[in-house]
C-alpha positions in Angstrom: 0.4 -0.4 0.0 0.9 3.5 -0.9 3.3 4.9 2.0 2.1 1.9 4.0 5.5 1.5 4.9 6.5 4.8 4.7 4.0 6.1 7.3 5.1 3.8 9.4 8.6 4.9 9.1 7.8 8.3 9.1 5.5 7.9 12.6 7.3 5.0 14.6 10.4 4.4 12.5 11.8 7.7 12.8 12.2 8.0 16.5 15.4 9.0 16.6 17.1 11.0 19.0 20.2 12.8 20.1 22.1 14.9 22.3 24.0 17.4 20.7 24.4 20.8 19.7 23.4 22.8 16.5 25.9 21.3 14.8 25.0 17.6 15.1 25.7 16.3 11.4 22.4 14.6 11.2 20.7 18.6 10.7 19.6 19.4 7.5 17.5 18.5 4.6 17.4 15.1 3.5 15.8 14.2 0.0 14.7 10.9 -0.6 16.5 9.2 -3.5 14.0 6.6 -5.4 16.9 5.0 -7.8 19.1 3.8 -4.0 15.8 2.6 -1.9 14.7 -0.4 -1.5 11.2 -0.5 0.2 10.7 -3.9 1.3 7.2 -4.5 2.8 4.8 -7.4 3.6 0.9 -7.4 4.5 -1.0 -10.5 5.3 -5.0 -11.3 4.8 -6.6 -13.8 7.3 -10.2 -15.2 6.2 -12.2 -15.2 9.4 -15.7 -16.1 7.8 -17.7 -16.0 4.8 -16.6 -12.1 4.0 -15.2 -11.0 7.5 -11.2 -10.6 6.7 -8.4 -9.8 9.1 -5.9 -7.0 7.8 -2.2 -6.6 8.2 -1.2 -4.1 5.9 1.6 -3.4 7.1 3.0 -7.1 8.0 3.4 -5.4 11.8 0.9 -7.1 13.4 -1.3 -4.3 13.6 -4.3 -6.3 12.5 -7.4 -4.5 11.0 -10.6 -6.4 10.8 -13.3 -5.7 8.8 -16.3 -7.0 6.6 -15.5 -7.2 2.9 -18.7 -5.1 1.6 -17.6 -1.7 0.3 -18.8 0.3 3.6 -16.0 2.3 5.7 -15.1 1.0 8.7 -12.8 1.8 11.8 -9.1 1.0 10.8 -5.9 1.7 12.9 -5.0 5.6 13.8 -8.3 7.3 13.3 -8.7 6.0 9.8 -11.2 3.8 8.4 -11.0 1.2 5.8 -13.3 -0.3 2.9 -12.4 -3.1 0.8 -15.0 -3.7 -2.1 -14.9 -7.1 -4.6 -14.9 -5.8 -8.2 -15.3 -9.2 -10.2 -12.1 -10.1 -10.1 -10.3 -7.4 -8.3 -10.1 -5.7 -4.6 -10.5 -2.2 -4.2 -9.1 -0.5 -1.1 -9.4 2.8 0.3 -8.8 4.3 3.5 -9.9 7.7 4.8 -9.4 10.0 8.0 -11.8 12.3 8.9 -13.3 12.1 5.6 -10.5 12.7 3.6 -9.4 10.0 1.4 -5.9 9.5 1.9 -5.1 6.1 -0.7 -7.0 3.8 -2.9 -5.6 0.7 -4.4 -6.5 -1.7 -6.7 -5.5 -5.2 -5.9 -5.1 -8.1 -8.7 -4.0 -11.4 -8.9 -1.7 -13.5 -11.2 -3.4 -16.1 -13.5 -1.7 -19.2 -10.8 -2.6 -16.6 -8.0 1.0 -16.8 -6.5 1.7 -12.7 -7.6 -0.7 -9.5 -6.0 -0.1 -6.5 -8.0 -1.1 -3.4 -5.8 -2.1 -0.1 -8.1 -2.1 2.2 -5.6 -2.7 6.1 -5.7 -2.1 8.1 -2.5 -3.1 11.8 -1.8 -0.8 14.2 -0.1 -2.4 16.8 2.3 -3.0 19.1 -0.7 -4.9 16.2 -2.2 -2.4 15.9 -4.8 -2.0 12.0 -6.3 0.7 10.3 -5.9 0.6 6.4 -7.9 3.0 3.4 -6.6 2.8 -0.5 -7.9 3.7 -2.7 -5.6 4.3 -6.4 -7.0 4.1 -9.0 -4.1 4.9 -12.5 -4.1 3.2 -15.3 -2.2 4.9 -16.4 0.8 3.7 -19.9 2.0 0.1 -21.4 1.5 -3.2 -19.6 1.3 -5.6 -19.3 -1.9 -7.3 -15.9 -4.0 -6.2 -12.9 -1.7 -5.8 -14.7 1.6 -2.3 -15.4 2.3 1.1 -13.8 3.3 2.2 -11.2 0.8 6.1 -9.8 0.1 7.1 -7.0 -2.4 10.9 -5.5 -2.9 9.6 -4.0 -6.1 8.3 -0.8 -5.2 9.1 1.5 -7.8 9.4 5.1 -5.1 8.3 7.5 -7.5 7.2 10.2 -5.1 9.1 13.3 -3.7 9.6 12.9 0.3 12.1 15.3 1.5 12.9 14.9 5.7 14.3 18.3 7.9 15.8 16.9 10.8 16.2 20.4 13.7 17.6 20.4 16.7 14.7 19.9 19.8 15.1 21.2 23.3 18.9 21.0 23.3 19.3 17.2 23.6 17.2 15.9 21.1 15.7 15.5 17.3 12.9 17.2 15.2 11.9 15.0 12.1 9.9 16.4 10.1 8.0 15.4 6.8 8.0 18.4 4.6 5.0 17.3 2.1 2.4 17.0 5.5 4.3 19.1 8.2 4.1 16.2 10.7 6.9 15.9 13.2 8.4 13.8 15.7 10.3 15.3 18.6 12.2 13.0 20.7 14.9 13.0 23.0 18.1 10.8 23.2 17.6 8.2 26.5 20.3 6.0 25.8 18.1 2.7 26.0 16.0 2.7 23.1 17.1 5.3 21.3 21.2 5.8 21.5 24.3 7.5 19.3 26.8 4.5 18.2 29.3 7.1 17.5 29.0 10.6 15.3 27.8 9.1 12.2 25.5 6.4 13.8 22.5 6.3 15.4 20.4 2.8 16.4 17.0 2.8 18.2 14.0 0.6 18.8 10.4 1.1 18.4 8.5 -0.7 20.6 4.6 -1.4 21.0 2.4 -0.4 23.8 3.2 -3.7 25.6 6.6 -3.2 25.2 6.9 -5.8 22.1 9.4 -5.0 19.7 7.9 -3.2 16.7 11.0 -2.3 14.7 14.8 -1.7 14.6 16.1 0.8 12.8 19.6 2.5 11.9 20.3 5.8 10.6 23.9 6.3 9.4 25.6 9.1 7.3 28.2 8.7 4.7 32.1 9.9 5.6 31.4 13.2 3.4 28.0 13.9 5.5 26.2 13.9 1.9 24.0 10.5 2.3 21.8 9.4 4.9 20.8 5.6 5.1 17.8 4.2 7.1 18.0 0.4 7.3 14.4 -0.4 9.3 14.1 -4.2 10.1 10.2 -4.8 10.8 9.8 -7.7 13.6 8.3 -10.9 11.8 9.6 -9.8 8.0 12.4 -11.0 6.5 14.0 -8.2 4.3 15.0 -5.0 5.7 13.9 -1.5 4.2 16.6 0.7 2.6 16.1 4.3 2.3 18.6 6.8 1.4 18.6 10.6 1.1 20.7 12.9 0.0 21.4 16.1 1.7 20.1 19.3 -0.1 
């Protein structure tokens, strides 16, 4: 799903902090380089009854249970989710406060082992941002039910991170397209600085279970920022490469 994994990265995986002054090398504006990035993602669909399904669209254990009947139903983080059967395809729509965040059309290959996700996300201004994911089935299942893994997402949208100081001993990471910011302080436990150019941090669920771990690493010339995220339960890491602006 469009920005399914990126939203997780921006609001969960970008939980980083550091007790450095204004000359912290991580500070600045960083633009995603799609050609150098690999956004591996995973999702799971489980059938619960005739038309009731459990969707884990980020592959991270955040399950949404809905009836596949085309109606808007409560989803995670204050959103609604709807899934409509249209012939041999499924149409997926996520909204928040009545505004459409994304639409997606899922289709299966003839052998049922490949799922193509044609997705359009909409930024805060309503501008469309199309993406296409190609998922491969991992393990059993039939139809859209099963575990699906993709490393083929074409990252054809603009993403700029603005990293700023936060209260003298933290960092604020701002998504310039939405204005959403994550402000965190370095605690030396879940969020720690390995060295001047490397940050390691852990994101946990409310129950203390690890959701994912990330590493942010600067190149020796301080011009490239690489984020490697390992989501609990997924075998393939997500690698996003940003270039200093």
